[in-house]
C-alpha positions as CSV (number, residue, x, y, z in Angstrom):
1,T,84.3,64.2,77.7
2,K,81.1,62.1,77.9
3,E,79.5,63.5,74.7
4,F,82.8,63.2,72.7
5,V,82.8,59.5,73.8
6,M,79.2,58.9,72.8
7,K,79.9,60.5,69.4
8,K,82.8,58.1,68.8
9,Y,80.6,55.1,69.7
10,L,78.0,56.0,67.3
11,L,80.5,56.9,64.7
12,A,82.1,53.4,65.2
13,S,78.5,51.6,65.0
14,V,77.6,53.3,61.7
15,A,80.8,52.1,60.0
16,A,80.5,48.7,61.3
17,L,77.0,48.3,59.7
18,G,78.3,49.9,56.7
19,I,81.0,47.2,56.4
20,V,78.3,44.5,57.2
21,A,76.0,45.9,54.4
22,A,78.7,46.0,51.6
23,G,79.8,42.4,52.6
24,A,76.3,41.2,52.1
25,A,76.0,43.0,49.0
26,S,79.2,41.6,47.7
27,A,78.0,38.0,48.8
28,A,74.9,38.5,46.9
29,D,76.9,39.2,43.6
30,L,78.7,35.9,44.0
31,P,77.7,32.6,42.0
32,S,75.4,30.4,43.5
33,R,76.8,27.1,44.7
34,K,73.5,25.4,44.4
35,G,73.3,22.6,41.6
36,P,70.8,23.2,38.6
37,I,67.2,22.4,39.2
38,A,66.1,19.2,37.4
39,A,63.3,19.2,35.1
40,P,60.4,17.2,36.1
41,V,60.2,13.8,34.6
42,Y,57.0,13.0,32.9
43,M,55.5,9.5,34.0
44,P,52.8,8.4,31.5
45,P,49.7,6.8,33.2
46,A,49.9,3.1,33.8
47,F,47.8,1.3,31.4
48,T,44.6,-0.4,32.4
49,W,42.3,-3.1,30.9
50,T,39.4,-1.6,32.4
51,G,36.8,-0.1,29.8
52,F,34.3,-1.0,27.1
53,Y,35.7,-2.3,23.7
54,V,34.2,-3.1,20.4
55,G,36.0,-4.8,17.6
56,A,36.2,-7.3,14.5
57,N,37.6,-10.7,14.1
58,A,38.1,-13.3,11.2
59,G,39.4,-16.9,11.1
60,Y,38.9,-20.5,10.2
61,G,36.4,-23.1,11.8
62,W,36.2,-27.0,11.3
63,G,34.3,-29.6,13.2
64,N,31.7,-32.2,13.1
65,V,28.1,-32.9,11.9
66,N,26.1,-34.9,14.3
67,A,23.2,-36.4,12.3
68,N,21.6,-39.5,13.9
69,G,20.3,-41.7,11.5
70,F,22.7,-40.7,8.5
71,A,26.2,-42.1,7.8
72,N,29.4,-40.6,6.2
73,V,27.8,-37.0,6.4
74,G,31.5,-35.7,6.5
75,D,33.1,-33.1,8.4
76,L,32.4,-29.3,8.1
77,D,34.9,-26.4,7.7
78,G,35.1,-23.0,6.5
79,F,35.5,-19.1,6.8
80,V,34.2,-17.3,9.9
81,G,34.0,-13.4,10.8
82,G,32.1,-11.2,12.5
83,G,32.4,-8.5,15.6
84,Q,32.6,-8.6,19.1
85,V,31.5,-6.1,22.1
86,G,32.5,-6.3,25.6
87,Y,33.7,-4.8,29.0
88,N,36.8,-5.7,31.3
89,Y,37.5,-4.8,34.7
90,Q,41.1,-5.0,36.2
91,M,41.5,-5.6,40.0
92,G,45.2,-5.6,40.5
93,Q,46.7,-8.3,38.0
94,F,43.3,-9.9,37.4
95,V,40.9,-8.8,34.6
96,L,37.3,-10.0,34.6
97,G,35.0,-9.3,31.5
98,L,31.9,-10.0,29.4
99,E,31.8,-10.2,26.0
100,A,29.2,-10.9,23.2
101,D,30.0,-11.8,19.6
102,L,28.1,-12.4,16.4
103,Q,29.6,-14.4,13.5
104,G,28.7,-15.1,9.9
105,A,30.0,-18.4,8.7
106,D,30.5,-20.6,5.9
107,L,30.9,-23.9,7.8
108,S,29.3,-26.6,5.5
109,S,29.5,-30.4,5.0
110,G,28.1,-33.1,2.7
111,N,28.6,-36.6,2.1
112,N,30.4,-38.1,-0.9
113,L,27.2,-38.8,-2.6
114,G,25.6,-35.6,-2.1
115,A,22.6,-37.2,-0.5
116,L,22.8,-35.0,2.8
117,R,24.3,-31.4,3.2
118,V,24.6,-29.6,6.5
119,K,25.5,-26.0,6.9
120,T,25.9,-23.4,9.8
121,D,25.9,-19.8,8.1
122,Y,25.9,-17.9,11.4
123,F,26.4,-18.4,15.2
124,G,27.0,-16.0,18.3
125,T,28.1,-16.4,21.9
126,V,27.6,-14.5,25.1
127,R,30.7,-15.5,27.4
128,A,32.5,-14.3,30.6
129,R,36.2,-14.0,30.4
130,A,38.9,-14.2,33.2
131,G,42.5,-13.1,32.6
132,V,45.8,-12.3,34.1
133,A,47.3,-8.9,33.1
134,F,51.1,-8.7,32.4
135,D,51.2,-4.9,31.7
136,R,50.1,-5.0,28.2
137,F,49.9,-8.8,27.7
138,M,46.8,-10.6,28.7
139,P,46.2,-14.5,28.4
140,Y,42.6,-15.3,29.2
141,I,40.1,-18.1,29.3
142,T,36.4,-17.9,28.3
143,G,33.2,-19.8,28.4
144,G,29.6,-19.2,28.1
145,W,26.3,-19.6,26.1
146,A,26.3,-20.3,22.1
147,Y,23.6,-20.0,19.8
148,G,23.2,-20.5,15.9
149,N,21.5,-22.1,12.9
150,V,21.8,-25.4,11.3
151,K,20.5,-25.9,7.7
152,T,20.0,-29.5,6.5
153,S,19.1,-30.4,3.1
154,I,18.7,-33.2,0.7
155,P,19.2,-31.8,-2.8
156,A,18.0,-34.9,-4.5
157,L,14.6,-34.7,-2.9
158,A,14.5,-30.7,-2.9
159,W,14.1,-30.9,0.7
160,S,15.5,-28.7,3.4
161,S,15.3,-27.5,7.0
162,D,16.6,-24.5,8.6
163,R,16.5,-24.6,12.5
164,S,17.8,-22.0,15.2
165,H,19.8,-23.7,18.1
166,T,19.8,-21.8,21.3
167,G,20.9,-24.2,23.7
168,G,24.7,-24.5,23.1
169,F,27.9,-23.6,24.6
170,A,31.1,-22.1,23.9
171,V,34.5,-22.4,25.8
172,G,38.1,-21.4,24.9
173,G,41.0,-19.0,25.5
174,G,43.1,-16.7,24.0
175,L,45.9,-13.8,24.3
176,E,45.4,-10.1,23.8
177,Y,48.2,-7.3,23.7
178,A,47.5,-3.7,23.9
179,V,49.2,-2.0,21.0
180,T,48.4,1.4,22.3
181,N,46.1,2.5,25.1
182,N,43.2,2.1,22.8
183,I,43.9,-0.5,20.0
184,I,44.1,-4.2,21.4
185,A,45.2,-7.1,19.0
186,G,44.6,-10.7,19.9
187,V,44.2,-14.3,18.8
188,E,41.6,-16.6,20.2
189,Y,40.7,-20.4,20.2
190,L,36.8,-21.3,20.9
191,Y,35.2,-24.7,20.8
192,V,31.3,-24.5,20.1
193,D,28.6,-26.8,20.5
194,L,25.3,-25.9,18.9
195,G,23.5,-29.0,20.2
196,E,21.0,-31.2,18.5
197,K,17.7,-30.6,17.2
198,N,14.9,-32.5,15.4
199,I,14.7,-31.7,11.9
200,A,11.1,-31.5,10.5
201,G,9.9,-34.4,8.5
202,A,13.1,-36.2,8.9
203,G,12.7,-38.2,12.0
204,T,16.1,-37.7,13.3
205,K,18.2,-35.0,15.1
206,V,21.1,-32.8,13.4
207,G,23.6,-30.6,15.0
208,T,27.1,-29.2,14.8
209,D,30.2,-28.8,17.1
210,F,33.2,-27.0,15.8
211,S,36.4,-25.3,16.7
212,V,37.3,-21.8,15.6
213,V,40.7,-20.1,15.7
214,R,40.4,-16.3,14.9
215,A,42.6,-13.0,14.9
216,R,40.8,-10.0,16.7
217,L,41.2,-6.2,16.8
218,S,39.4,-4.2,19.3
219,Y,39.1,-0.6,20.1
220,K,39.0,0.1,23.9
221,F,37.2,3.3,25.1
């Protein structure tokens, strides 16, 4: 009869749904064929030279005494050491910066007879810097204004003159390496010319120019 056919059809449909559900449950219990999920790889941020820095330096200086009217004054040389502060800004591979430093010095000279002695016991510079960054290495050139003092004395006459020189210049270059993201080590060469000034009561001009090689260590913020 029609009712018998309908019941038979409904029973067959329920049985088919049960078989599909059982198959789905069995498939869910099977191990996954997907590979293991890889852990994310940590990529440290790229180093940048941009930022403020402060540091210290020490080295050796040697050069000339320019004393018009005096002969055989001799060359000057001695220890230099001090500190620097500056700022770098990196644009792609190029780095531009500004730095100021102040140096204590023991650059002295005197002729063989001891008639004239000249000494520079401090100097400083304010310089622009331009470098090319190779990741953590950076060679650079630098140049700008220099100032300092030149002491002139004649011990036999108990005479001396101490003049500040503010019209000098400094040029040079160096190489820096970022040991960490904050610690930067380097070496630098500077040529410094403090110019000449009249010394009181002597009727002549005295000045110094010298080279400096120094090691540097800076902290970058």
